[in-house]
C-alpha positions in Angstrom: -31.5 -28.9 22.5 -32.7 -25.4 21.9 -30.6 -22.9 20.0 -29.6 -19.8 21.9 -28.4 -16.8 19.9 -25.7 -14.7 21.4 -26.7 -11.0 21.5 -23.1 -9.9 21.0 -22.9 -11.8 17.7 -26.1 -10.2 16.5 -24.8 -6.7 17.2 -21.6 -7.5 15.3 -23.4 -8.8 12.3 -26.1 -6.1 12.1 -23.8 -3.4 10.6 -22.8 -5.9 7.8 -26.4 -6.6 7.0 -27.4 -2.9 7.0 -24.5 -1.4 5.1 -25.4 -3.0 1.7 -29.1 -1.8 2.1 -27.9 1.7 2.7 -25.6 1.7 -0.3 -28.2 0.2 -2.7 -30.5 3.1 -1.9 -28.3 5.5 -3.9 -28.0 3.2 -6.9 -30.5 2.5 -9.6 -28.9 -0.8 -10.5 -26.4 -3.1 -8.7 -23.6 -3.3 -11.1 -19.9 -2.7 -11.4 -19.1 1.0 -12.1 -15.9 2.1 -14.0 -14.1 5.4 -13.6 -11.0 6.4 -15.6 -8.6 8.3 -13.3 -6.7 11.4 -14.2 -5.5 14.6 -12.6 -9.0 16.0 -12.4 -10.6 13.2 -10.3 -7.7 11.6 -8.6 -5.1 13.0 -6.2 -2.1 11.3 -4.7 0.2 12.9 -2.1 3.2 12.1 0.1 4.3 13.5 3.5 7.8 13.0 4.8 10.0 14.5 7.5 13.6 15.5 7.3 16.1 17.6 9.2 15.5 20.3 6.6 11.8 20.3 7.4 8.6 18.5 6.5 8.0 17.6 2.9 4.4 17.8 1.5 4.0 16.9 -2.1 1.2 16.1 -4.6 1.6 14.4 -7.9 0.4 16.5 -10.8 0.2 13.6 -13.3 -2.0 10.7 -12.1 -3.7 8.1 -14.3 -5.4 4.7 -13.9 -8.9 3.3 -13.2 -11.4 2.4 -10.5 -13.9 -0.4 -10.7 -16.4 -0.6 -7.9 -19.7 -2.3 -6.9 -21.3 -0.8 -3.8 -23.9 -3.6 -3.4 -21.1 -6.2 -3.3 -18.8 -3.8 -1.3 -16.0 -4.4 -3.8 -13.5 -2.2 -5.6 -10.4 -2.4 -7.6 -7.9 0.5 -8.0 -5.1 0.8 -10.5 -3.2 4.1 -10.2 0.1 5.4 -11.6 2.0 8.5 -10.6 4.7 10.3 -12.6 7.5 11.0 -10.2 8.7 14.1 -11.9 5.3 15.6 -11.5 5.6 15.7 -7.7 4.9 19.3 -6.6 6.8 20.4 -3.5 6.7 23.9 -2.2 10.4 24.5 -1.6 12.8 23.9 -4.5 15.5 22.5 -2.2 13.0 19.9 -0.9 11.9 18.9 -4.4 15.5 18.5 -5.5 16.0 16.3 -2.5 13.0 14.1 -3.3 14.0 13.7 -6.9 17.6 12.7 -6.0 19.0 9.2 -6.5 19.0 8.7 -2.8 15.2 9.1 -2.5 12.7 8.7 -5.4 15.4 8.9 -8.2 13.0 10.3 -10.8 15.6 10.0 -13.6 15.9 6.2 -13.2 12.5 5.3 -11.9 10.0 7.7 -13.5 6.8 6.0 -12.4 5.2 4.9 -9.1 2.3 2.4 -9.4 -0.3 1.0 -7.0 -2.9 -1.7 -7.6 -5.2 -3.0 -4.9 -8.8 -4.0 -4.0 -11.2 -3.2 -1.2 -11.6 -5.5 1.8 -14.5 -4.7 4.2 -14.1 -6.1 7.7 -15.5 -5.6 11.2 -13.1 -4.2 13.9 -14.3 -3.4 17.4 -17.9 -3.6 16.3 -17.4 -1.1 13.4 -17.3 -1.8 9.7 -14.1 -0.5 8.1 -12.7 -0.7 4.6 -9.2 -1.6 3.8 -7.6 -1.0 0.4 -5.1 -3.9 0.1 -2.6 -4.0 -2.6 1.0 -3.5 -3.9 3.0 -0.4 -4.3 5.8 -0.3 -6.9 8.5 2.4 -6.3 12.1 2.5 -7.5 11.3 -0.7 -9.5 10.5 -2.6 -6.3 7.1 -3.9 -5.3 5.9 -4.5 -1.7 2.4 -4.9 -0.1 0.7 -1.8 1.3 -2.6 -1.5 3.1 -4.6 1.7 3.1 -7.5 2.6 5.5 -10.3 4.0 3.3 -13.0 6.6 4.1 -16.2 6.4 2.0 -17.7 9.8 1.7 -21.4 10.0 0.8 -23.9 12.7 -0.2 -27.6 11.6 0.0 -26.7 7.9 0.0 -24.5 8.4 -3.1 -20.8 7.6 -2.9 -19.0 10.7 -4.0 -15.4 10.2 -2.8 -12.9 7.7 -1.6 -10.1 8.9 0.6 -7.4 6.4 1.5 -4.3 6.8 3.8 -1.4 4.8 5.0 2.1 5.0 6.5 4.9 2.9 5.3 8.7 2.5 5.7 10.3 3.7 2.5 13.5 1.8 3.3 11.7 -1.3 2.0 11.8 0.2 -1.5 15.5 1.0 -1.2 15.1 4.7 -0.3 17.9 6.1 1.8 17.5 7.9 5.1 20.7 9.9 4.1 22.5 9.1 7.4 19.2 9.5 9.3 18.5 13.0 8.0 15.3 11.8 6.4 12.7 10.0 8.5 12.1 6.4 7.2 8.3 6.6 7.7 6.3 8.2 4.9 2.5 9.0 4.9 0.6 8.7 1.7 -2.9 9.8 0.8 -5.0 8.9 -2.3 -8.3 10.6 -3.0 -10.7 9.7 -5.8 -13.7 11.9 -6.6 -16.7 10.1 -8.1 -19.1 13.0 -8.2 -17.4 16.4 -8.7 -20.7 18.2 -8.4 -21.5 17.0 -4.8 -21.2 19.6 -2.1 -17.9 19.7 -0.2 -19.9 19.8 3.1 -21.6 16.5 2.4 -22.1 14.1 5.3 -19.5 11.4 5.6 -19.5 7.8 6.7 -15.9 6.9 7.5 -14.0 3.7 7.7 -11.4 4.7 10.2 -10.1 2.5 12.9 
């Protein structure tokens, strides 16, 4: 019996075969790279909604590490954020975020995320998920980010990950429904600070 290859399968597998080749072009050697994270190359932010207005905040103190291997399409992220360092434009909103009903900075001074990259094909496109666990208010629950890989001349220069989660899972109060339970979070890691901001991007969005 002759073997007949399905064209649809070939089209789905082709991106997976080509991606590693494109990534290797920007690397002298295929090996795991390590990056120590701090406030200069890593940024973590939150966006929430309340009856008092939207809350947009960025953590001023971020630390951790990133280990990645582009040829193997793997990465591991470990990131900690100091809750008191959350910078919010309006003082009343910052006070609300630091309160015991929400982040409770006095009792739980640190938020922590650890996760790893998982490449997959969805609707014929290769996307990258950052799958891991978020610890907040001394409670740990799984969280999955969708990650954009930003390149300049075939060199990976930035990782931008985003997700939305229900903060009630971590014991955060909605304060009688005055605070929306869903929170958006973005984490951005810069690998090459000298790369132009207008560099071409290859995204991993759905």
